[in-house]
N, C-alpha and C positions, 0 to 999 in steps of 0.2 A: 693140864686143863682137861676137864671132863667135857667131851664133845657135845652132848645134848644140852646140858644146862649152861655150858661155858663157865663153870665154876673153877677157879684156880685157888689152891691153898699153897701158900709160899711162905718161906721164912729165910731171912738172911743168916748165913752161917759165918762164924768167925774163922773157921778153918775147915779142912776136909776130913776131920777125924770121925770115926764111927760113933764115938761118944757124943760129939757135938750134933751129928745128924740125928741120932736117936733122941736126944733131948729136944731138939727143935721140932722134930716130926711129931713126937707124942704131945708136946705142948700145943702145937698148931691144931692137931685133931681133937684135943680136949674141948676146944671152943668152937668146933665145926659141927653143924647140925648132923645128927646121927644118920639121916637119910643120905648124906653124901660120904659116909665113912664105911664103904663096903670093900673096895679094892684100892690098893696103892701100887702103881707101876713105877719102878725105879730102874736106873741104868745099872751097869755092872761095875760101878766104882767101888773103891775100898771103903768109902764112907757108908755103904749099905750093908756092911758085914754083920751088923746086929739086927738083921731083918726079922729073925725069930722073936727077939725081944720086942720089936715094934708090933709084930702080930699079936703077941701076948698082951701088950699094954693097951692096944687100940681095938682089938677084936677084928681088925681088917686082915684080909688075905694080901700078902705082898707078892707081886710078880715082877720078874726081871724082863726088861725089854730085850727082844731079839733083833739086834741091828742087822742081821742078815736077811730078815724077812720084812723089808720095808714096803712091799707091795700090799701087805695085809692091812695097812693103816688107812 
């Protein structure tokens, strides 16, 4: 969820594979207004392994959450 606008882009995944995450993410952001498609924050799960392909397909920068730095949120 984006904090200022409270916009949430979500998709239900059938499994935790990187291919499924890639397809769901790129599909979801194709129908999302461009002004909300700048940065994607993901966790460190194996489903995020294709983050470079997501960056190429969406034009967004993908960042990984740092669970050790919870005070910065």
